[in-house]
C-alpha positions in Angstrom: 79.8 130.3 108.9 83.4 129.4 110.0 85.5 126.8 108.2 85.4 123.6 110.3 89.0 122.8 109.2 90.2 125.8 111.3 88.7 124.2 114.4 91.4 122.1 116.1 88.9 119.8 117.8 87.2 119.1 114.5 90.4 118.3 112.7 91.7 116.2 115.6 88.7 113.9 115.1 89.3 113.3 111.4 90.9 110.1 110.4 92.1 108.7 107.0 89.6 106.9 104.9 91.2 103.6 104.2 91.0 101.9 100.9 92.6 98.8 99.4 92.6 96.0 102.0 88.9 95.7 102.6 87.4 92.3 103.2 84.4 93.3 101.1 86.3 94.6 98.1 89.3 93.5 96.1 92.5 95.4 96.7 93.1 98.5 94.6 96.1 98.2 92.3 98.9 100.7 92.5 100.6 102.3 89.4 104.2 102.9 88.7 105.3 106.5 88.7 107.0 108.3 85.8 107.8 112.0 85.4 110.8 114.3 85.9 112.9 115.4 88.8 112.9 119.2 89.6 116.2 119.4 87.6 114.4 118.2 84.5 115.9 114.7 84.3 113.5 111.8 83.7 112.6 109.6 86.7 110.5 106.5 87.2 109.6 104.7 90.4 108.8 101.1 89.7 106.8 99.1 92.3 107.3 95.5 93.0 111.1 95.9 93.5 111.3 95.9 97.3 109.7 94.5 100.4 109.4 97.9 102.0 106.1 99.7 101.8 106.2 103.1 100.0 104.4 106.2 101.1 103.4 108.5 98.2 103.1 112.0 99.4 101.2 114.3 96.9 102.2 117.9 97.6 102.1 121.4 96.0 104.5 124.3 96.5 101.8 126.7 97.6 99.8 124.9 100.3 99.8 125.8 104.0 99.1 122.1 105.0 102.0 120.9 102.7 104.7 122.8 104.7 104.5 120.2 107.5 105.4 117.4 105.1 108.0 119.4 103.0 110.0 120.0 106.2 109.1 116.9 108.2 110.2 114.5 105.4 113.8 115.6 105.8 113.9 112.6 108.2 111.4 110.1 106.6 109.7 107.4 108.7 111.8 104.3 109.3 111.1 101.1 107.3 109.1 103.0 104.7 110.3 104.4 101.3 108.9 107.9 100.6 108.2 109.6 97.3 106.9 113.1 97.0 104.8 113.6 94.0 104.1 117.1 92.7 102.2 118.2 89.6 104.2 118.3 86.4 106.2 121.4 85.2 103.1 122.7 83.4 101.5 123.4 86.8 104.3 123.4 89.3 107.4 125.5 89.0 110.5 123.2 89.0 112.6 125.8 90.7 110.1 126.1 93.6 109.9 122.3 93.9 113.7 122.1 93.9 114.0 124.7 96.6 111.5 122.9 98.9 113.1 119.5 98.2 116.7 120.7 98.7 116.9 119.1 102.2 115.2 115.8 101.4 118.2 113.6 100.5 116.4 110.4 101.4 113.2 111.1 99.5 112.6 110.8 95.8 110.7 113.7 94.2 108.7 113.1 91.1 106.9 115.8 89.1 104.1 114.0 87.3 100.5 115.0 86.3 99.9 111.3 85.3 100.5 110.1 88.9 97.9 112.5 90.2 95.4 111.1 87.8 96.5 107.4 88.3 96.0 107.8 92.1 92.8 109.9 91.8 94.2 112.7 93.9 91.7 115.6 94.2 93.1 117.4 97.3 96.4 117.9 99.0 98.4 117.0 100.9 97.3 113.5 100.0 98.9 110.3 101.2 98.9 106.8 99.6 100.5 103.9 101.3 101.4 101.1 98.9 102.6 97.5 99.5 105.2 97.3 96.8 105.5 93.5 96.3 101.8 93.1 95.6 101.3 96.6 94.1 98.4 97.1 96.5 97.1 100.3 97.9 96.9 99.8 101.7 95.4 103.1 102.5 95.0 106.7 101.4 94.0 110.0 103.1 93.9 113.7 102.7 96.5 114.6 105.4 95.9 117.1 108.1 99.1 116.5 110.0 102.0 114.2 110.7 99.9 111.8 112.7 98.1 110.8 109.5 101.4 109.3 108.2 101.6 107.2 111.4 98.0 106.1 111.1 98.6 104.9 107.5 101.9 103.2 108.3 100.1 101.2 111.0 98.2 99.5 108.1 101.4 98.2 106.5 102.5 94.6 107.1 104.4 94.6 110.4 103.2 98.2 111.0 
């Protein structure tokens, strides 16, 4: 049996599974992020401080699908703040994260095991779009390509 994820037609038909703004369920709350930068300095990302939505991009250093996002986020989407979240230094090598993040001057990088738990991330690359003022998760998805970012961003107010 072949892996369906290696079939481009199958993958092209996949779409993010939205969460958060569902008429039948209350919005899911978003959590602040705290961890370290790849250089070891402490960092926190507090929600509720800006009107711009934030896209949390959960990545690892050794993931074929993650490469698209490590390189593509050198020019992040307009009108959206972006934070890359990796596992903490117990599971991710800070030097490897730093090397991958070296060209991402407009993107914050947070190494945090707690964030992966807070956002229930079980696979990667994983995207979570958050409306910062209300601290609401607008959508989330395991990402298969750059188009998944655009699909999630379309859920943002004014998107």
